[in-house]
N, C-alpha and C positions, 0 to 999 in steps of 0.2 A: 749682689744687688746694691750694696752701698758704695762700692769702689769702681764699678764699671757701668756702662750704659745698659739700660734695660733691653734695648734692641741695638745691636752693633753689627753692621754688615760691612765687610771690607772685601774688595777684590783688587785686581792689579791696577785699575784705573780710577776707582771711585770708592767713597765711603758713605755710609748712611747710619745715623744714630737717632735714637728717640728715648725719652725718659718721662716718667711721671714724677712730679715734684711736690709732695705734700709737706706742709709746715704747720705744726700745731704748737702753740705756746700758751701757757696759763700763768697768771701772776696775781699779785694783790697790792693795791695801794693802801697802806695802812692809815695815812693821814685823813683820807676821805672815805675809808671803808668801802672801797670799790674793788670788785673782782675784775681783773683785766684778762683779755685773751686775744689771740690772733690765730685765725684759721685761714690757711691758704691752700688752694688746690691748683697746681700748675703742670705745665708740660713743656717740653722742648724737643725740637727735631732739627736736624741739620745734616750737612754732609759736604763732600767735595767731589768735583769732577776733574780729573787729572790734577795738576798742580796750578790750574788757572782759575777755577771757579769754586767759591765757597758760599754756603748759605746757612742761615740759622733763623729759626722762628721759635718764639717762646711766648707763653701766655699764662696769666695768673688771675684767679678770682679770689678775692680776700674779703673777710669780715673781721672787724676788731672792735673791742672796747679798750681805749687807751687810758692811761693815767690822766688825772684832771688837767695838769699843766699842758699836756700834749693835745688833749681835746680842745682846750681853750685856744691854743695856737692854730689848730686846723680850722676851727670855726671862724677865726679872724681872717686867715689868708686864703682859705678855700682849697688848700693843697695838702695832701698827705706827704710829709717830707720824704723825698727820694722815691716816691711811688707814682702818684697820679693826682689828677684833679678830683676833689671830693664832691660827690653829687648827693650825699645823704644829709639828713638833718638829725640833730640831737647828738647823743654820745656814742651811738653804735654806727660804725662807719662801714660802708660797702663800696668796693671799688674793683676795677679790673685794670690790668697792666699788660700791654701787648707790645712786643718788639719783633722786628723782622729786619734782617740785614742780608744783602747779597753783595759779594765782592768778586771782581773779575780782574785778572792780571794778564793783559794781552801780550806784554813783553816784560822782561825782568825789571825794567826801569820805571814802569807805570802801573799803578793800582787804581781801580775805579770802584768805589763803594757807594751804595745807596741803601736807604732803609729808614726805619723808625726805631731809634734807640738813643742812648746817651753816647757822647763822644769823648774819648780819652785822648788828651794831647800832652805830649812831653814824657819825661821819665819820672819814676817815683810811684808812690801809691796814691797820690792825688793828681787830678788833671790840672794842667797849667792854666788854661783859659776857661773852660766850661766846667761847672760844678757837677758832681755826681748826685747832688741834692735835688736837681731838677727832675721833672717827669720826662719820659722819652719824647722825642720830637723827630719829625721827618728831616732828613738831610741828604745831601749829595756831596761826596768827597773825592778829590783827586790827590794822589800822593805820587810824587816823582822822586826817585832816588838815583843819584849819580855819584858813585864812590862814597865819600864821607859826607856828602851834602844831601839833605832831604828837604823837599818843599811840599807843603800841604796846603790846599785850598778847600775850604768847607763852606757850603751854602746850607743854611738851616732856617726853619720856620718855627716860631715859638708862639704859644697862646698866652694871653693875659686873662685869667679867669675873673679878676676883680673889676674889670672895666668892660662890661658886656654891651654897653650902649653906644660905643664908639665905632662899631663896625656893623654894617647892614648885611654882610654875607654870612656870618656865623654868629653863634652865641657869644663868642670871645673875640676880643681885639687881637689881631694878628700882628706879630713882630717878625721881621726878617733879619738875619744876620749873615755876614760874610766874614770869614776868618782866614788869615794867611799865616802860615808858620814856616819859618826857615830855620833849619838846624844843621850845624856842622859838628860832626862827631870827631873828636880828637883821638888819635891813636893813644893807647895807654902810655903814660909817662913812667919810665923805669929809672929808679934811683940806683946809682952805683956807690957803694960805700968802700 
């Protein structure tokens, strides 16, 4: 239960998995005498069809009381760091977090991905261009690979929760972004001594 998927179906051409993802944390902020907690109930489901199509959907419903410094920050910017836009008032926060991604590889040189999630660009544990601090956003991405050269084009839409009066279509001002990334992977360099 803790090391494998709750539901895990595999056959010769496809896979399907699903999980229930609870998260319960309790803490104490001694300087302000506040009991803190985070309660999250989540799920994820996904799978593959042959080696060309992949999908993943996950959702979380959370409620929390954060330490004073974090509550002050959230009330100032209107965003729970790394999670979602805050729609609650006071020091008890309620939010939902939903991601969905579908990826299709028609030929081995091209991958097409669309969904609502965060995007990781580059190597390492931090993304080169886009922060994992942001809330999930809708995007469309093309990735072409030819030998050691990889090119990625990403189109994304972002919301600005702090400037709601500038857009007549939604409650948030919409920002658009287009990102291009070109990478050349060098073969490993071997030293001879």
